[in-house]
PDB file as gemmi writes it, atoms N, CA and C in Angstrom:
CRYST1    1.000    1.000    1.000  90.00  90.00  90.00 P 1                      
ATOM      1  N   MET A   1     -22.430 274.019 134.572  1.00  0.00           N  
ATOM      2  CA  MET A   1     -22.967 274.739 135.700  1.00  0.00           C  
ATOM      3  C   MET A   1     -23.784 273.775 136.540  1.00  0.00           C  
ATOM      4  N   ASN A   2     -23.488 273.721 137.800  1.00  0.00           N  
ATOM      5  CA  ASN A   2     -24.179 272.846 138.734  1.00  0.00           C  
ATOM      6  C   ASN A   2     -25.140 273.655 139.588  1.00  0.00           C  
ATOM      7  N   ILE A   3     -26.395 273.273 139.595  1.00  0.00           N  
ATOM      8  CA  ILE A   3     -27.387 273.945 140.421  1.00  0.00           C  
ATOM      9  C   ILE A   3     -27.782 272.986 141.527  1.00  0.00           C  
ATOM     10  N   GLU A   4     -27.589 273.422 142.745  1.00  0.00           N  
ATOM     11  CA  GLU A   4     -27.941 272.573 143.875  1.00  0.00           C  
ATOM     12  C   GLU A   4     -29.388 272.808 144.270  1.00  0.00           C  
ATOM     13  N   VAL A   5     -30.040 271.721 144.571  1.00  0.00           N  
ATOM     14  CA  VAL A   5     -31.434 271.777 144.990  1.00  0.00           C  
ATOM     15  C   VAL A   5     -31.480 271.509 146.486  1.00  0.00           C  
ATOM     16  N   ALA A   6     -32.267 272.289 147.181  1.00  0.00           N  
ATOM     17  CA  ALA A   6     -32.412 272.086 148.624  1.00  0.00           C  
ATOM     18  C   ALA A   6     -33.020 270.719 148.886  1.00  0.00           C  
ATOM     19  N   PRO A   7     -32.509 270.005 149.879  1.00  0.00           N  
ATOM     20  CA  PRO A   7     -33.070 268.684 150.186  1.00  0.00           C  
ATOM     21  C   PRO A   7     -34.509 268.808 150.669  1.00  0.00           C  
ATOM     22  N   HIS A   8     -35.292 267.792 150.339  1.00  0.00           N  
ATOM     23  CA  HIS A   8     -36.690 267.770 150.776  1.00  0.00           C  
ATOM     24  C   HIS A   8     -36.735 267.610 152.290  1.00  0.00           C  
ATOM     25  N   ARG A   9     -37.430 268.490 152.933  1.00  0.00           N  
ATOM     26  CA  ARG A   9     -37.554 268.424 154.391  1.00  0.00           C  
ATOM     27  C   ARG A   9     -38.929 267.903 154.760  1.00  0.00           C  
ATOM     28  N   LEU A  10     -38.941 267.045 155.718  1.00  0.00           N  
ATOM     29  CA  LEU A  10     -40.219 266.585 156.247  1.00  0.00           C  
ATOM     30  C   LEU A  10     -40.696 267.615 157.253  1.00  0.00           C  
ATOM     31  N   SER A  11     -41.875 268.109 157.037  1.00  0.00           N  
ATOM     32  CA  SER A  11     -42.382 269.119 157.952  1.00  0.00           C  
ATOM     33  C   SER A  11     -43.125 268.449 159.103  1.00  0.00           C  
ATOM     34  N   LEU A  12     -42.962 269.020 160.258  1.00  0.00           N  
ATOM     35  CA  LEU A  12     -43.668 268.519 161.432  1.00  0.00           C  
ATOM     36  C   LEU A  12     -45.122 268.944 161.351  1.00  0.00           C  
ATOM     37  N   PRO A  13     -46.006 268.190 161.987  1.00  0.00           N  
ATOM     38  CA  PRO A  13     -47.413 268.614 161.999  1.00  0.00           C  
ATOM     39  C   PRO A  13     -47.530 269.976 162.661  1.00  0.00           C  
ATOM     40  N   PRO A  14     -48.415 270.815 162.154  1.00  0.00           N  
ATOM     41  CA  PRO A  14     -48.564 272.144 162.760  1.00  0.00           C  
ATOM     42  C   PRO A  14     -49.032 272.057 164.204  1.00  0.00           C  
ATOM     43  N   ILE A  15     -48.588 273.001 164.978  1.00  0.00           N  
ATOM     44  CA  ILE A  15     -48.968 273.056 166.394  1.00  0.00           C  
ATOM     45  C   ILE A  15     -49.749 274.340 166.606  1.00  0.00           C  
ATOM     46  N   SER A  16     -50.839 274.220 167.301  1.00  0.00           N  
ATOM     47  CA  SER A  16     -51.677 275.382 167.572  1.00  0.00           C  
ATOM     48  C   SER A  16     -50.954 276.353 168.493  1.00  0.00           C  
ATOM     49  N   LEU A  17     -51.228 277.608 168.305  1.00  0.00           N  
ATOM     50  CA  LEU A  17     -50.656 278.624 169.179  1.00  0.00           C  
ATOM     51  C   LEU A  17     -51.499 278.826 170.426  1.00  0.00           C  
ATOM     52  N   VAL A  18     -52.641 278.150 170.506  1.00  0.00           N  
ATOM     53  CA  VAL A  18     -53.528 278.277 171.658  1.00  0.00           C  
ATOM     54  C   VAL A  18     -53.790 276.882 172.227  1.00  0.00           C  
ATOM     55  N   PRO A  19     -52.780 276.279 172.888  1.00  0.00           N  
ATOM     56  CA  PRO A  19     -52.938 274.907 173.334  1.00  0.00           C  
ATOM     57  C   PRO A  19     -53.804 274.724 174.577  1.00  0.00           C  
ATOM     58  N   PHE A  20     -54.143 275.798 175.260  1.00  0.00           N  
ATOM     59  CA  PHE A  20     -54.851 275.649 176.521  1.00  0.00           C  
ATOM     60  C   PHE A  20     -56.334 275.971 176.429  1.00  0.00           C  
ATOM     61  N   VAL A  21     -56.886 275.851 175.253  1.00  0.00           N  
ATOM     62  CA  VAL A  21     -58.321 276.053 175.079  1.00  0.00           C  
ATOM     63  C   VAL A  21     -59.026 274.830 175.670  1.00  0.00           C  
ATOM     64  N   PRO A  22     -60.076 275.023 176.461  1.00  0.00           N  
ATOM     65  CA  PRO A  22     -60.793 273.877 177.029  1.00  0.00           C  
ATOM     66  C   PRO A  22     -61.311 272.946 175.935  1.00  0.00           C  
ATOM     67  N   ALA A  23     -61.341 271.657 176.243  1.00  0.00           N  
ATOM     68  CA  ALA A  23     -61.715 270.645 175.252  1.00  0.00           C  
ATOM     69  C   ALA A  23     -63.089 270.910 174.645  1.00  0.00           C  
ATOM     70  N   ALA A  24     -64.057 271.268 175.467  1.00  0.00           N  
ATOM     71  CA  ALA A  24     -65.408 271.490 174.948  1.00  0.00           C  
ATOM     72  C   ALA A  24     -65.417 272.634 173.943  1.00  0.00           C  
ATOM     73  N   THR A  25     -64.703 273.713 174.243  1.00  0.00           N  
ATOM     74  CA  THR A  25     -64.636 274.849 173.326  1.00  0.00           C  
ATOM     75  C   THR A  25     -63.934 274.459 172.036  1.00  0.00           C  
ATOM     76  N   ARG A  26     -62.832 273.725 172.160  1.00  0.00           N  
ATOM     77  CA  ARG A  26     -62.077 273.280 170.995  1.00  0.00           C  
ATOM     78  C   ARG A  26     -62.954 272.414 170.085  1.00  0.00           C  
ATOM     79  N   LEU A  27     -63.696 271.491 170.668  1.00  0.00           N  
ATOM     80  CA  LEU A  27     -64.552 270.613 169.870  1.00  0.00           C  
ATOM     81  C   LEU A  27     -65.710 271.373 169.239  1.00  0.00           C  
ATOM     82  N   ASP A  28     -66.224 272.392 169.932  1.00  0.00           N  
ATOM     83  CA  ASP A  28     -67.283 273.231 169.354  1.00  0.00           C  
ATOM     84  C   ASP A  28     -66.764 274.008 168.144  1.00  0.00           C  
ATOM     85  N   VAL A  29     -65.536 274.500 168.243  1.00  0.00           N  
ATOM     86  CA  VAL A  29     -64.930 275.233 167.119  1.00  0.00           C  
ATOM     87  C   VAL A  29     -64.774 274.295 165.921  1.00  0.00           C  
ATOM     88  N   ILE A  30     -64.340 273.077 166.178  1.00  0.00           N  
ATOM     89  CA  ILE A  30     -64.171 272.102 165.091  1.00  0.00           C  
ATOM     90  C   ILE A  30     -65.515 271.838 164.424  1.00  0.00           C  
ATOM     91  N   GLN A  31     -66.558 271.674 165.220  1.00  0.00           N  
ATOM     92  CA  GLN A  31     -67.889 271.426 164.660  1.00  0.00           C  
ATOM     93  C   GLN A  31     -68.320 272.576 163.750  1.00  0.00           C  
ATOM     94  N   SER A  32     -68.056 273.816 164.176  1.00  0.00           N  
ATOM     95  CA  SER A  32     -68.457 274.953 163.345  1.00  0.00           C  
ATOM     96  C   SER A  32     -67.607 275.046 162.080  1.00  0.00           C  
ATOM     97  N   MET A  33     -66.358 274.627 162.143  1.00  0.00           N  
ATOM     98  CA  MET A  33     -65.485 274.661 160.963  1.00  0.00           C  
ATOM     99  C   MET A  33     -65.904 273.629 159.915  1.00  0.00           C  
ATOM    100  N   LEU A  34     -66.560 272.579 160.341  1.00  0.00           N  
ATOM    101  CA  LEU A  34     -67.001 271.547 159.397  1.00  0.00           C  
ATOM    102  C   LEU A  34     -67.967 272.118 158.361  1.00  0.00           C  
ATOM    103  N   GLY A  35     -68.763 273.103 158.762  1.00  0.00           N  
ATOM    104  CA  GLY A  35     -69.677 273.740 157.823  1.00  0.00           C  
ATOM    105  C   GLY A  35     -68.953 274.510 156.736  1.00  0.00           C  
ATOM    106  N   ASP A  36     -67.748 274.992 157.035  1.00  0.00           N  
ATOM    107  CA  ASP A  36     -66.965 275.737 156.047  1.00  0.00           C  
ATOM    108  C   ASP A  36     -66.459 274.845 154.919  1.00  0.00           C  
ATOM    109  N   LEU A  37     -66.364 273.563 155.157  1.00  0.00           N  
ATOM    110  CA  LEU A  37     -65.850 272.657 154.131  1.00  0.00           C  
ATOM    111  C   LEU A  37     -66.777 272.568 152.924  1.00  0.00           C  
ATOM    112  N   GLU A  38     -68.068 272.670 153.164  1.00  0.00           N  
ATOM    113  CA  GLU A  38     -69.041 272.490 152.087  1.00  0.00           C  
ATOM    114  C   GLU A  38     -68.936 273.569 151.019  1.00  0.00           C  
ATOM    115  N   THR A  39     -68.624 274.783 151.420  1.00  0.00           N  
ATOM    116  CA  THR A  39     -68.625 275.902 150.478  1.00  0.00           C  
ATOM    117  C   THR A  39     -67.227 276.321 150.044  1.00  0.00           C  
ATOM    118  N   ALA A  40     -66.192 275.688 150.572  1.00  0.00           N  
ATOM    119  CA  ALA A  40     -64.818 276.099 150.283  1.00  0.00           C  
ATOM    120  C   ALA A  40     -64.335 275.556 148.946  1.00  0.00           C  
ATOM    121  N   THR A  41     -63.411 276.288 148.345  1.00  0.00           N  
ATOM    122  CA  THR A  41     -62.727 275.787 147.150  1.00  0.00           C  
ATOM    123  C   THR A  41     -61.788 274.667 147.584  1.00  0.00           C  
ATOM    124  N   THR A  42     -61.150 274.013 146.631  1.00  0.00           N  
ATOM    125  CA  THR A  42     -60.222 272.932 146.971  1.00  0.00           C  
ATOM    126  C   THR A  42     -59.096 273.447 147.859  1.00  0.00           C  
ATOM    127  N   GLY A  43     -58.544 274.601 147.517  1.00  0.00           N  
ATOM    128  CA  GLY A  43     -57.496 275.189 148.346  1.00  0.00           C  
ATOM    129  C   GLY A  43     -58.010 275.538 149.731  1.00  0.00           C  
ATOM    130  N   GLY A  44     -59.219 276.061 149.781  1.00  0.00           N  
ATOM    131  CA  GLY A  44     -59.838 276.372 151.063  1.00  0.00           C  
ATOM    132  C   GLY A  44     -60.095 275.132 151.892  1.00  0.00           C  
ATOM    133  N   GLN A  45     -60.490 274.051 151.228  1.00  0.00           N  
ATOM    134  CA  GLN A  45     -60.707 272.789 151.936  1.00  0.00           C  
ATOM    135  C   GLN A  45     -59.405 272.307 152.572  1.00  0.00           C  
ATOM    136  N   HIS A  46     -58.311 272.372 151.815  1.00  0.00           N  
ATOM    137  CA  HIS A  46     -57.020 271.956 152.376  1.00  0.00           C  
ATOM    138  C   HIS A  46     -56.656 272.804 153.587  1.00  0.00           C  
ATOM    139  N   TYR A  47     -56.903 274.098 153.504  1.00  0.00           N  
ATOM    140  CA  TYR A  47     -56.591 275.004 154.608  1.00  0.00           C  
ATOM    141  C   TYR A  47     -57.420 274.661 155.842  1.00  0.00           C  
ATOM    142  N   VAL A  48     -58.729 274.523 155.659  1.00  0.00           N  
ATOM    143  CA  VAL A  48     -59.625 274.235 156.786  1.00  0.00           C  
ATOM    144  C   VAL A  48     -59.330 272.851 157.367  1.00  0.00           C  
ATOM    145  N   ILE A  49     -59.090 271.873 156.505  1.00  0.00           N  
ATOM    146  CA  ILE A  49     -58.782 270.514 156.972  1.00  0.00           C  
ATOM    147  C   ILE A  49     -57.502 270.521 157.808  1.00  0.00           C  
ATOM    148  N   ALA A  50     -56.475 271.239 157.342  1.00  0.00           N  
ATOM    149  CA  ALA A  50     -55.221 271.302 158.102  1.00  0.00           C  
ATOM    150  C   ALA A  50     -55.442 271.928 159.471  1.00  0.00           C  
ATOM    151  N   LYS A  51     -56.235 272.987 159.515  1.00  0.00           N  
ATOM    152  CA  LYS A  51     -56.533 273.639 160.798  1.00  0.00           C  
ATOM    153  C   LYS A  51     -57.288 272.685 161.729  1.00  0.00           C  
ATOM    154  N   MET A  52     -58.273 271.979 161.173  1.00  0.00           N  
ATOM    155  CA  MET A  52     -59.047 271.053 162.000  1.00  0.00           C  
ATOM    156  C   MET A  52     -58.190 269.877 162.464  1.00  0.00           C  
ATOM    157  N   LEU A  53     -57.320 269.374 161.600  1.00  0.00           N  
ATOM    158  CA  LEU A  53     -56.445 268.268 162.009  1.00  0.00           C  
ATOM    159  C   LEU A  53     -55.564 268.671 163.184  1.00  0.00           C  
ATOM    160  N   THR A  54     -55.049 269.886 163.146  1.00  0.00           N  
ATOM    161  CA  THR A  54     -54.230 270.377 164.257  1.00  0.00           C  
ATOM    162  C   THR A  54     -55.042 270.372 165.548  1.00  0.00           C  
ATOM    163  N   GLN A  55     -56.242 270.898 165.486  1.00  0.00           N  
ATOM    164  CA  GLN A  55     -57.094 270.955 166.676  1.00  0.00           C  
ATOM    165  C   GLN A  55     -57.500 269.564 167.149  1.00  0.00           C  
ATOM    166  N   LEU A  56     -57.819 268.677 166.209  1.00  0.00           N  
ATOM    167  CA  LEU A  56     -58.213 267.316 166.576  1.00  0.00           C  
ATOM    168  C   LEU A  56     -57.046 266.561 167.219  1.00  0.00           C  
ATOM    169  N   ARG A  57     -55.850 266.742 166.674  1.00  0.00           N  
ATOM    170  CA  ARG A  57     -54.676 266.078 167.260  1.00  0.00           C  
ATOM    171  C   ARG A  57     -54.435 266.565 168.682  1.00  0.00           C  
ATOM    172  N   GLU A  58     -54.565 267.867 168.888  1.00  0.00           N  
ATOM    173  CA  GLU A  58     -54.350 268.403 170.231  1.00  0.00           C  
ATOM    174  C   GLU A  58     -55.443 267.951 171.195  1.00  0.00           C  
ATOM    175  N   ALA A  59     -56.676 267.904 170.726  1.00  0.00           N  
ATOM    176  CA  ALA A  59     -57.768 267.433 171.583  1.00  0.00           C  
ATOM    177  C   ALA A  59     -57.558 265.967 171.946  1.00  0.00           C  
ATOM    178  N   ALA A  60     -57.113 265.169 170.976  1.00  0.00           N  
ATOM    179  CA  ALA A  60     -56.858 263.740 171.241  1.00  0.00           C  
ATOM    180  C   ALA A  60     -55.690 263.579 172.201  1.00  0.00           C  
ATOM    181  N   SER A  61     -54.661 264.383 172.026  1.00  0.00           N  
ATOM    182  CA  SER A  61     -53.496 264.313 172.901  1.00  0.00           C  
ATOM    183  C   SER A  61     -53.855 264.685 174.335  1.00  0.00           C  
ATOM    184  N   THR A  62     -54.674 265.703 174.482  1.00  0.00           N  
ATOM    185  CA  THR A  62     -55.112 266.131 175.812  1.00  0.00           C  
ATOM    186  C   THR A  62     -55.973 265.071 176.487  1.00  0.00           C  
ATOM    187  N   ALA A  63     -56.808 264.396 175.702  1.00  0.00           N  
ATOM    188  CA  ALA A  63     -57.737 263.414 176.263  1.00  0.00           C  
ATOM    189  C   ALA A  63     -57.103 262.046 176.469  1.00  0.00           C  
ATOM    190  N   GLU A  64     -55.951 261.804 175.873  1.00  0.00           N  
ATOM    191  CA  GLU A  64     -55.349 260.471 175.875  1.00  0.00           C  
ATOM    192  C   GLU A  64     -55.215 259.811 177.248  1.00  0.00           C  
ATOM    193  N   PRO A  65     -54.793 260.519 178.286  1.00  0.00           N  
ATOM    194  CA  PRO A  65     -54.660 259.845 179.594  1.00  0.00           C  
ATOM    195  C   PRO A  65     -55.981 259.281 180.141  1.00  0.00           C  
ATOM    196  N   ARG A  66     -57.095 259.844 179.704  1.00  0.00           N  
ATOM    197  CA  ARG A  66     -58.399 259.397 180.217  1.00  0.00           C  
ATOM    198  C   ARG A  66     -59.046 258.330 179.347  1.00  0.00           C  
ATOM    199  N   LEU A  67     -58.381 257.901 178.293  1.00  0.00           N  
ATOM    200  CA  LEU A  67     -58.969 256.949 177.354  1.00  0.00           C  
ATOM    201  C   LEU A  67     -58.422 255.546 177.573  1.00  0.00           C  
ATOM    202  N   SER A  68     -59.228 254.565 177.211  1.00  0.00           N  
ATOM    203  CA  SER A  68     -58.759 253.185 177.255  1.00  0.00           C  
ATOM    204  C   SER A  68     -57.841 252.933 176.064  1.00  0.00           C  
ATOM    205  N   ASP A  69     -57.129 251.828 176.093  1.00  0.00           N  
ATOM    206  CA  ASP A  69     -56.225 251.486 174.995  1.00  0.00           C  
ATOM    207  C   ASP A  69     -57.001 251.335 173.685  1.00  0.00           C  
ATOM    208  N   LEU A  70     -58.163 250.720 173.751  1.00  0.00           N  
ATOM    209  CA  LEU A  70     -58.989 250.539 172.559  1.00  0.00           C  
ATOM    210  C   LEU A  70     -59.434 251.891 171.981  1.00  0.00           C  
ATOM    211  N   GLN A  71     -59.840 252.807 172.856  1.00  0.00           N  
ATOM    212  CA  GLN A  71     -60.247 254.138 172.407  1.00  0.00           C  
ATOM    213  C   GLN A  71     -59.080 254.895 171.781  1.00  0.00           C  
ATOM    214  N   ARG A  72     -57.886 254.773 172.394  1.00  0.00           N  
ATOM    215  CA  ARG A  72     -56.701 255.436 171.841  1.00  0.00           C  
ATOM    216  C   ARG A  72     -56.389 254.940 170.436  1.00  0.00           C  
ATOM    217  N   ARG A  73     -56.447 253.629 170.239  1.00  0.00           N  
ATOM    218  CA  ARG A  73     -56.174 253.062 168.914  1.00  0.00           C  
ATOM    219  C   ARG A  73     -57.201 253.525 167.889  1.00  0.00           C  
ATOM    220  N   ALA A  74     -58.469 253.545 168.291  1.00  0.00           N  
ATOM    221  CA  ALA A  74     -59.528 253.981 167.372  1.00  0.00           C  
ATOM    222  C   ALA A  74     -59.330 255.445 166.986  1.00  0.00           C  
ATOM    223  N   ILE A  75     -58.978 256.269 167.943  1.00  0.00           N  
ATOM    224  CA  ILE A  75     -58.763 257.690 167.675  1.00  0.00           C  
ATOM    225  C   ILE A  75     -57.540 257.882 166.785  1.00  0.00           C  
ATOM    226  N   ARG A  76     -56.450 257.148 167.062  1.00  0.00           N  
ATOM    227  CA  ARG A  76     -55.256 257.241 166.208  1.00  0.00           C  
ATOM    228  C   ARG A  76     -55.571 256.822 164.777  1.00  0.00           C  
ATOM    229  N   ASN A  77     -56.351 255.747 164.624  1.00  0.00           N  
ATOM    230  CA  ASN A  77     -56.719 255.289 163.274  1.00  0.00           C  
ATOM    231  C   ASN A  77     -57.571 256.333 162.547  1.00  0.00           C  
ATOM    232  N   THR A  78     -58.507 256.926 163.259  1.00  0.00           N  
ATOM    233  CA  THR A  78     -59.355 257.952 162.642  1.00  0.00           C  
ATOM    234  C   THR A  78     -58.526 259.169 162.246  1.00  0.00           C  
ATOM    235  N   LEU A  79     -57.599 259.585 163.105  1.00  0.00           N  
ATOM    236  CA  LEU A  79     -56.724 260.707 162.769  1.00  0.00           C  
ATOM    237  C   LEU A  79     -55.869 260.396 161.540  1.00  0.00           C  
ATOM    238  N   ALA A  80     -55.406 259.156 161.436  1.00  0.00           N  
ATOM    239  CA  ALA A  80     -54.609 258.754 160.268  1.00  0.00           C  
ATOM    240  C   ALA A  80     -55.456 258.804 158.991  1.00  0.00           C  
ATOM    241  N   GLN A  81     -56.709 258.368 159.090  1.00  0.00           N  
ATOM    242  CA  GLN A  81     -57.607 258.433 157.926  1.00  0.00           C  
ATOM    243  C   GLN A  81     -57.860 259.887 157.520  1.00  0.00           C  
ATOM    244  N   LEU A  82     -58.050 260.743 158.498  1.00  0.00           N  
ATOM    245  CA  LEU A  82     -58.287 262.157 158.206  1.00  0.00           C  
ATOM    246  C   LEU A  82     -57.041 262.795 157.577  1.00  0.00           C  
ATOM    247  N   ALA A  83     -55.868 262.422 158.060  1.00  0.00           N  
ATOM    248  CA  ALA A  83     -54.626 262.955 157.489  1.00  0.00           C  
ATOM    249  C   ALA A  83     -54.451 262.489 156.043  1.00  0.00           C  
ATOM    250  N   ARG A  84     -54.818 261.241 155.753  1.00  0.00           N  
ATOM    251  CA  ARG A  84     -54.738 260.752 154.370  1.00  0.00           C  
ATOM    252  C   ARG A  84     -55.691 261.531 153.466  1.00  0.00           C  
ATOM    253  N   GLU A  85     -56.841 261.890 153.990  1.00  0.00           N  
ATOM    254  CA  GLU A  85     -57.794 262.676 153.200  1.00  0.00           C  
ATOM    255  C   GLU A  85     -57.191 264.047 152.882  1.00  0.00           C  
ATOM    256  N   ASP A  86     -56.477 264.625 153.831  1.00  0.00           N  
ATOM    257  CA  ASP A  86     -55.846 265.921 153.619  1.00  0.00           C  
ATOM    258  C   ASP A  86     -54.734 265.839 152.570  1.00  0.00           C  
ATOM    259  N   GLU A  87     -54.072 264.700 152.472  1.00  0.00           N  
ATOM    260  CA  GLU A  87     -52.968 264.533 151.527  1.00  0.00           C  
ATOM    261  C   GLU A  87     -53.442 264.383 150.081  1.00  0.00           C  
ATOM    262  N   LYS A  88     -54.717 264.084 149.903  1.00  0.00           N  
ATOM    263  CA  LYS A  88     -55.241 263.902 148.547  1.00  0.00           C  
ATOM    264  C   LYS A  88     -55.264 265.233 147.800  1.00  0.00           C  
ATOM    265  N   LEU A  89     -55.061 265.162 146.493  1.00  0.00           N  
ATOM    266  CA  LEU A  89     -55.124 266.357 145.662  1.00  0.00           C  
ATOM    267  C   LEU A  89     -56.523 266.971 145.711  1.00  0.00           C  
ATOM    268  N   LEU A  90     -57.535 266.116 145.650  1.00  0.00           N  
ATOM    269  CA  LEU A  90     -58.928 266.559 145.776  1.00  0.00           C  
ATOM    270  C   LEU A  90     -59.541 265.854 146.979  1.00  0.00           C  
ATOM    271  N   PRO A  91     -59.474 266.474 148.154  1.00  0.00           N  
ATOM    272  CA  PRO A  91     -60.000 265.818 149.350  1.00  0.00           C  
ATOM    273  C   PRO A  91     -61.519 265.655 149.275  1.00  0.00           C  
ATOM    274  N   ASP A  92     -61.995 264.566 149.853  1.00  0.00           N  
ATOM    275  CA  ASP A  92     -63.433 264.327 149.944  1.00  0.00           C  
ATOM    276  C   ASP A  92     -63.913 264.992 151.233  1.00  0.00           C  
ATOM    277  N   ALA A  93     -64.463 266.185 151.096  1.00  0.00           N  
ATOM    278  CA  ALA A  93     -64.878 266.963 152.267  1.00  0.00           C  
ATOM    279  C   ALA A  93     -65.922 266.227 153.088  1.00  0.00           C  
ATOM    280  N   GLU A  94     -66.809 265.510 152.412  1.00  0.00           N  
ATOM    281  CA  GLU A  94     -67.862 264.792 153.130  1.00  0.00           C  
ATOM    282  C   GLU A  94     -67.272 263.659 153.977  1.00  0.00           C  
ATOM    283  N   ALA A  95     -66.314 262.924 153.416  1.00  0.00           N  
ATOM    284  CA  ALA A  95     -65.666 261.835 154.165  1.00  0.00           C  
ATOM    285  C   ALA A  95     -64.887 262.407 155.348  1.00  0.00           C  
ATOM    286  N   PHE A  96     -64.199 263.522 155.136  1.00  0.00           N  
ATOM    287  CA  PHE A  96     -63.465 264.152 156.225  1.00  0.00           C  
ATOM    288  C   PHE A  96     -64.425 264.592 157.325  1.00  0.00           C  
ATOM    289  N   ALA A  97     -65.525 265.208 156.940  1.00  0.00           N  
ATOM    290  CA  ALA A  97     -66.504 265.690 157.924  1.00  0.00           C  
ATOM    291  C   ALA A  97     -67.077 264.535 158.736  1.00  0.00           C  
ATOM    292  N   ARG A  98     -67.382 263.421 158.069  1.00  0.00           N  
ATOM    293  CA  ARG A  98     -67.901 262.247 158.804  1.00  0.00           C  
ATOM    294  C   ARG A  98     -66.891 261.767 159.843  1.00  0.00           C  
ATOM    295  N   GLY A  99     -65.631 261.640 159.426  1.00  0.00           N  
ATOM    296  CA  GLY A  99     -64.595 261.186 160.353  1.00  0.00           C  
ATOM    297  C   GLY A  99     -64.372 262.162 161.494  1.00  0.00           C  
ATOM    298  N   ALA A 100     -64.372 263.454 161.176  1.00  0.00           N  
ATOM    299  CA  ALA A 100     -64.163 264.466 162.212  1.00  0.00           C  
ATOM    300  C   ALA A 100     -65.329 264.482 163.201  1.00  0.00           C  
ATOM    301  N   ARG A 101     -66.547 264.316 162.689  1.00  0.00           N  
ATOM    302  CA  ARG A 101     -67.711 264.281 163.598  1.00  0.00           C  
ATOM    303  C   ARG A 101     -67.650 263.062 164.524  1.00  0.00           C  
ATOM    304  N   SER A 102     -67.255 261.910 163.979  1.00  0.00           N  
ATOM    305  CA  SER A 102     -67.167 260.717 164.834  1.00  0.00           C  
ATOM    306  C   SER A 102     -66.072 260.888 165.870  1.00  0.00           C  
ATOM    307  N   LEU A 103     -64.990 261.545 165.487  1.00  0.00           N  
ATOM    308  CA  LEU A 103     -63.903 261.762 166.417  1.00  0.00           C  
ATOM    309  C   LEU A 103     -64.304 262.751 167.512  1.00  0.00           C  
ATOM    310  N   THR A 104     -64.977 263.822 167.158  1.00  0.00           N  
ATOM    311  CA  THR A 104     -65.389 264.775 168.198  1.00  0.00           C  
ATOM    312  C   THR A 104     -66.421 264.157 169.130  1.00  0.00           C  
ATOM    313  N   ALA A 105     -67.222 263.234 168.613  1.00  0.00           N  
ATOM    314  CA  ALA A 105     -68.187 262.548 169.476  1.00  0.00           C  
ATOM    315  C   ALA A 105     -67.482 261.579 170.429  1.00  0.00           C  
ATOM    316  N   ALA A 106     -66.359 261.001 169.996  1.00  0.00           N  
ATOM    317  CA  ALA A 106     -65.651 260.020 170.816  1.00  0.00           C  
ATOM    318  C   ALA A 106     -64.770 260.677 171.874  1.00  0.00           C  
ATOM    319  N   LEU A 107     -64.343 261.903 171.651  1.00  0.00           N  
ATOM    320  CA  LEU A 107     -63.459 262.563 172.609  1.00  0.00           C  
ATOM    321  C   LEU A 107     -64.245 263.125 173.795  1.00  0.00           C  
ATOM    322  N   PRO A 108     -63.689 262.981 174.988  1.00  0.00           N  
ATOM    323  CA  PRO A 108     -64.375 263.560 176.155  1.00  0.00           C  
ATOM    324  C   PRO A 108     -64.377 265.084 176.082  1.00  0.00           C  
ATOM    325  N   ARG A 109     -65.469 265.688 176.518  1.00  0.00           N  
ATOM    326  CA  ARG A 109     -65.621 267.140 176.423  1.00  0.00           C  
ATOM    327  C   ARG A 109     -65.120 267.865 177.682  1.00  0.00           C  
ATOM    328  N   ALA A 110     -64.620 267.132 178.620  1.00  0.00           N  
ATOM    329  CA  ALA A 110     -64.146 267.778 179.852  1.00  0.00           C  
ATOM    330  C   ALA A 110     -62.648 267.948 179.842  1.00  0.00           C  
TER     331      ALA A 110                                                      
END                                                                             
């Protein structure tokens, strides 16, 4: 008896259903979500981190035309570090929060 296994699919990064939220509001929401990381279970941390990564990616994408090449590279590197933290079995919520705070400070609020 042969049992076929579905091929592993690479999932695309999640896309927010509310892409037109103003940058300042989006960054304020991210800041408030950072407090949820401290009290969340591991599963909750993964959920909140994934939600914040989606918002941070969209905020960075929206701000990209107004950034210098150096700023774009720094933001891409920070996003990559945050994504690696999300991939960990036990994410370091404090490290993620530090990176997310630095990223929200670097992104323009307009």
